[in-house]
N, C-alpha and C positions, 0 to 999 in steps of 0.2 A: 600654281598661282603665286605671284609675288605679293605678299601682304603689305598693306600700307604701313608707313613707319612714322606717321605724324602723331606725337604724343597726345595732343589735344583731341584729335579724332578718336584715338584709342579710349580716352577717358569718357568722351561723350557717347561712343558706341557702346561701352560696357554698362553705363549707368541704366540704360533702358532694359537691361536683362538681369539686373541684380535685385533680388527681392530682399526680404528681411528675415532674420531669425525668428522662429515661432516662439521660442522659449529660451531661457538662459542655458549656456553650455555648462554642464556640470564637470566635475574634476576628472572623470574617467574618460579622457579623450586622447586621441593619437593624431598626429599630423602625418599624412601620407603624401610625400612629394614624388611625383611621377616623372621619371626619365629625363631629368635635367642634366644631360650628359654632353660631353664634347661632340658626340655623335650627331646631336641635334642643334649644335650651336650655329649661329649665322656663318655662312661661308661653305658649309657642307651641303651636298645635294639633298640631304634630309634636313637642312637647316631651318630653324624657326626664327623668322625675322623679328617676331615679337618677344623673343626670349629676353633681350636686354631691358624691355619695358616692364616685364612682370617679375624679373629676378629680384629687384629690391623689396618687393612685397613678400616674396617667398623667403628671403633672408629674414625679414621681420617675423614671419611666422615661426621659422626655425629658432630664432632667438628667444621666443616666448617660453619654450621649454625643450631644450635640445634633446634630453633623453627620451622624450615622447615623440621624436621625429623618426620616421621610417622612410628612407630613400629607396625607390625602385630603380633598377638599371635594366634596360633591354640589352640582352647579350645575343648578337647575331650567331649564325651557324659558323662552324669552324671553317668550312670550305663550301664552295658552290655545289648545289645538288644535295646537300645534307638537309635533314629535317623530316617531319611527318607530313605525308600527303602533299598539299599544295605549297607548303613551306619549301619543298625542294625546288619548285619552279620560281618561287619568290627569290631564293638566293642564287638562282641562275641569272635572273634579271638584275639583282643587286649584288653581284659577286664582289664588287669593289668594297663592300662593307663587311664581308666575311672576315673572321679573325685572322685567317692566313693572308689576307690582303691588307687593308688599312684598319679594319675594325678593332683589332686588339689595342691600338693606341688611342681609340676614341670612346671606349666604353666608360671611362672615368667620369665622375661627376664634374661639373664646372667648378673651378677652384673656390669660388665664393661659398659653395655648399659643401664641398669636400672638407672644408675647414671644421665642420660640425661633427665629423666622424673621427673617433667616438667623441661623445657618448651616443650620438645618433646612430641608427642601425641602417644597414644596407641589405636589400634583398635583390638577388639577380633572378631574371626570368627570361625564358627563350621565346615567349609569346607576348601578346598585348596585355593579358591579365596578370596582375600580381598575385591573384588567388590560386594560380597554378601551383600545385604542390600544397604543402601544409604550413610552410614556415611563417607566412604573414599571419595566418589565423592563430597559430600558436603564440606568436609574440603579443598579439592583442589579448589573447586569453590570459597570458602571464600577468599582464597589467590590468586585468579586469576592465578592459575598454568596452564602452558601449556606444561611443561616438567617434567617427572619423572625419577629419577636416582634410580636404583634398585640394592639392595644388599641382602645377606642373604642366606637362604637354604630352601629346596633343589633345586638345579638348574633345575632338571627335573620334579619337582612336584609343590610345592607352588610358587617358583620363576617363573616357566613357566607359571603358571595360572595368576600370577600378571602381567607379561609382555603381555600376550594375552589379558587380560582385558584392559590394558592401550592402546593397539592397537585399540581395539573395540571402546574406547571412544575418540580416535583421539589424544591422547597425544604423544608428542615426547618421545620415550622410550629409555633410555640409560642404558644398562646392564653393570655393573662394573665387568669385567671378573675375576679379581683377588680378588673380595670381595663376591663371591658366591661359594657354595660348595655343594657336594652331597655324599651320601654313595657310589655311583657307579662312578668310574672314567670314564668309557666308556660312560655312560649316560650324565655325565657333559660335556665331550668333544663333544659329538654329538650334544647337545643342542647349545653350543657356535658356533659350525660349521654351524648348521642349521640357526641360527639367522644371521650369517655373509653372508649367501648365499640366502637361500629361503626367509627370511624375511628382507632382506637388505633395502627395501623401508621403512619399519616401525620401525626397531630396529637397534640401533647402539651399538657396544660393544667397551669398552675402558678400559684402566687401571685406577687404583685409582689415580696414579700420574698425568695422563692426565686430568682426570676430575677435580681434585683439582686445578690444574694450571689454569683451565679455568672458575672456578666458580666466580660469582660476588655477 
């Protein structure tokens, strides 16, 4: 699906699915920015047309405290047919994004975000979830984090996986509704609505402005 690119529509569409923070954000927070890479920039077959709309908000979140930002990067298989189980078929279908094809040059963060590294940290992952392995959990434990603020893409894929993992580990999860995006408008809207209703005990959704005004 080709996502709409009208900025006004984006603002209006998002407002109906962004709730409010239940309580102030304490100091032990980390910002997890999910997969904002050249791999998903507009123009790629995996491109997120909404990326340019949410990127300024993500930059503002990173600026709030760069050392507390963790960027995740999705790293494709080295060649077609590699991977566990159905991932082998996945990379037969998407062989053009394997590292031996075009993928190696596309795994980098978009330049606006790469500029924060260091002090921001980068975690690479071969699957949707950044909780694969132990590194993300270890980084958060080192900083005694109890709250994660989540931005990036896609809302209904890797962002969803990031939020669910945060829930499983017991973190306070705050999804920044106007700093996430998807290829599918319908899926994006559905996930925000789902988190505001079905997962309301575990997930809060808020706007960039509200989050930034509350950070310590």
